[in-house]
C-alpha positions as CSV (number, residue, x, y, z in Angstrom):
1,X,243.6,81.0,117.7
2,X,244.8,84.6,117.4
3,X,247.0,86.3,120.0
4,X,244.1,88.7,120.7
5,X,241.7,85.9,121.4
6,X,244.2,84.1,123.7
7,X,244.7,87.4,125.6
8,X,240.9,87.9,126.0
9,X,240.5,84.3,127.2
10,X,243.2,84.8,129.8
11,X,241.7,88.0,131.0
12,X,238.3,86.4,131.4
13,X,239.8,83.5,133.4
14,X,241.7,85.9,135.7
15,X,238.6,88.1,136.2
16,X,236.5,85.0,137.1
17,X,239.0,83.7,139.6
18,X,239.3,87.1,141.3
19,X,235.5,87.3,141.5
20,X,235.3,83.9,143.1
21,X,237.9,84.8,145.6
22,X,236.1,88.0,146.5
23,X,232.8,86.1,146.8
24,X,234.3,83.7,149.3
25,X,235.9,86.5,151.2
26,X,232.7,88.5,151.5
27,X,230.4,85.5,152.2
28,X,232.3,83.8,155.0
29,X,235.2,86.1,156.0
30,X,236.0,84.2,159.2
31,X,236.5,80.9,157.3
32,X,238.4,82.7,154.5
33,X,240.7,84.3,157.1
34,X,241.3,80.9,158.7
35,X,242.7,79.4,155.5
36,X,244.2,82.4,153.8
37,X,245.1,85.0,156.5
38,X,247.6,87.0,154.4
39,X,245.2,87.3,151.5
40,X,242.4,88.3,153.9
41,X,244.6,91.1,155.3
42,X,245.4,92.4,151.8
43,X,241.7,92.3,150.9
44,X,240.8,94.1,154.1
45,X,243.0,97.0,152.9
46,X,241.6,97.1,149.4
47,X,238.0,96.4,150.3
48,X,237.3,97.8,153.8
49,X,234.0,96.9,155.4
50,X,231.5,99.7,154.8
51,X,230.0,101.0,158.1
52,X,226.3,101.8,158.4
53,X,225.3,100.8,154.9
54,X,222.0,99.2,154.2
55,X,223.6,96.2,152.7
56,X,227.1,95.4,154.0
57,X,227.9,93.1,151.1
58,X,226.4,94.6,147.9
59,X,226.1,91.1,146.5
60,X,227.6,90.3,143.2
61,X,225.9,87.8,140.9
62,X,228.2,85.0,142.0
63,X,227.7,85.9,145.7
64,X,224.0,86.0,145.3
65,X,224.0,82.7,143.5
66,X,226.3,81.1,146.1
67,X,223.9,82.2,148.9
68,X,220.8,81.0,147.1
69,X,222.4,77.6,146.3
70,X,223.7,77.1,149.8
71,X,220.2,77.9,151.1
72,X,218.6,75.5,148.6
73,X,221.0,72.7,149.8
74,X,219.9,73.2,153.4
75,X,216.2,73.3,152.4
76,X,216.6,69.9,150.8
77,X,217.8,68.7,154.2
78,X,214.6,70.1,155.8
79,X,212.5,68.1,153.3
80,X,214.3,64.9,154.2
81,X,214.4,65.6,158.0
82,X,218.2,65.6,157.9
83,X,218.7,69.1,159.2
84,X,220.4,70.0,162.5
85,X,220.3,73.2,164.5
86,X,223.6,74.6,163.0
87,X,222.2,74.0,159.5
88,X,219.0,75.9,160.4
89,X,221.0,78.8,161.9
90,X,223.1,79.0,158.7
91,X,220.0,78.9,156.6
92,X,218.5,81.9,158.4
93,X,221.9,83.8,158.0
94,X,221.6,83.2,154.3
95,X,218.0,84.4,154.4
96,X,219.0,87.6,156.2
97,X,221.6,88.5,153.6
98,X,219.2,87.7,150.8
99,X,216.4,89.7,152.4
100,X,218.8,92.7,152.6
101,X,219.7,92.1,149.0
102,X,215.9,91.8,148.1
103,X,216.6,88.5,146.5
104,X,215.2,85.9,148.9
105,X,213.9,83.0,146.7
106,X,210.0,82.9,146.5
107,X,210.0,79.3,147.6
108,X,211.4,80.3,151.0
109,X,207.9,81.0,152.4
110,X,206.6,81.7,155.9
111,X,206.0,78.0,156.7
112,X,209.5,77.1,155.9
113,X,211.0,80.0,158.0
114,X,208.8,79.0,161.0
115,X,210.0,75.4,160.6
116,X,213.6,76.6,160.6
117,X,212.9,78.7,163.7
118,X,211.4,75.7,165.5
119,X,214.6,73.7,164.9
120,X,216.7,76.5,166.3
121,X,214.4,77.3,169.2
122,X,214.0,73.5,169.9
123,X,210.2,74.0,170.2
124,X,207.4,75.4,168.1
125,X,207.3,79.1,168.0
126,X,203.6,79.0,169.1
127,X,204.8,77.8,172.5
128,X,206.6,81.1,173.2
129,X,204.1,83.2,175.0
130,X,206.2,86.2,176.2
131,X,208.7,88.4,174.5
132,X,211.9,86.2,174.3
133,X,215.5,86.7,173.1
134,X,217.3,83.5,172.3
135,X,221.1,83.8,172.3
136,X,222.9,82.1,169.5
137,X,226.4,83.5,169.8
138,X,227.0,83.6,173.6
139,X,230.4,85.4,173.3
140,X,229.9,89.0,174.7
141,X,232.4,90.3,172.2
142,X,229.9,90.0,169.3
143,X,228.4,93.4,168.5
144,X,224.9,93.7,166.9
145,X,225.1,96.0,163.9
146,X,222.0,94.8,162.0
147,X,218.4,94.0,163.0
148,X,216.4,92.3,160.3
149,X,212.8,91.2,160.4
150,X,212.5,87.6,159.3
151,X,208.7,87.5,159.6
152,X,206.4,89.7,161.6
153,X,207.2,89.2,165.3
154,X,210.6,87.6,164.7
155,X,213.8,89.7,164.4
156,X,217.3,88.5,163.7
157,X,220.1,90.4,165.5
158,X,223.3,90.1,163.5
159,X,227.0,90.9,163.5
160,X,228.8,92.9,160.7
161,X,229.4,89.6,159.0
162,X,225.7,88.7,159.1
163,X,226.1,86.0,161.8
164,X,223.1,85.7,164.1
165,X,223.9,86.9,167.6
166,X,220.3,86.4,168.9
167,X,216.7,86.0,167.8
168,X,214.0,88.2,169.3
169,X,210.5,86.7,169.3
170,X,207.5,88.9,170.0
171,X,204.4,86.8,170.3
172,X,202.0,89.8,170.3
173,X,203.2,90.8,166.8
174,X,202.8,87.3,165.6
175,X,199.2,87.3,166.9
176,X,198.6,90.7,165.3
177,X,199.6,89.2,161.9
178,X,197.3,86.2,162.4
179,X,194.3,88.5,163.2
180,X,195.1,90.7,160.2
181,X,195.3,87.7,157.9
182,X,191.6,86.9,158.6
183,X,190.7,89.9,156.6
184,X,192.9,89.1,153.6
185,X,191.0,87.3,150.7
186,X,192.1,83.8,150.2
187,X,193.2,84.5,146.7
188,X,196.0,86.8,148.1
189,X,196.9,84.5,151.0
190,X,199.8,82.7,149.1
191,X,201.5,86.0,148.2
192,X,201.3,87.3,151.7
193,X,202.8,84.0,153.2
194,X,205.8,84.3,150.8
195,X,206.7,88.0,151.5
196,X,205.9,88.5,155.2
197,X,208.8,90.7,156.3
198,X,207.9,93.7,158.5
199,X,209.5,96.6,156.8
200,X,208.9,99.1,159.6
201,X,211.9,101.0,160.9
202,X,211.4,99.3,164.3
203,X,212.1,95.8,163.2
204,X,214.5,96.3,160.3
205,X,218.2,97.2,159.8
206,X,219.6,99.3,162.6
207,X,223.0,100.0,164.1
208,X,223.5,99.4,167.8
């Protein structure tokens, strides 16, 4: 092997390692900071968190793949009834990031999202009859910087790191969707159940 090829191989390996480290730092900064605090401080200086951007991560290929794979692993737990509330919360956090990135997998449909919500709320969403905010992170120090519509009538309030602070459920909007769906031809029903995010400015990303 030539010296040029060896140098190229070393460069690729180094670039791959750096990208993996950055992916872990951006996906779960709190956990990264716990194990590598000095590295986290250095990365904070080099890659400061962007304020007020539509997508705080700007997902790389590896980050996107990591999120989608983590979400798929949790979905498998749903299918085998081995999922707990924390898994469901983490799944919706992955969903929120992927919705912002416009890369939520098509198999993550409305029925699955409602099932995850039921696990978190500890009751079917249909049993909520008045506008309700369910607190997830009870620490008052957590600031809401993003509001993302999961499905029509359900909004996730998130921190800068895309952790769910609370979930807002608006039954009236859920009912409005149900009424509107009566007029949608059955041939289009499957597509609408897959992509059901309300893209209005009222429900989507907003800074507090």
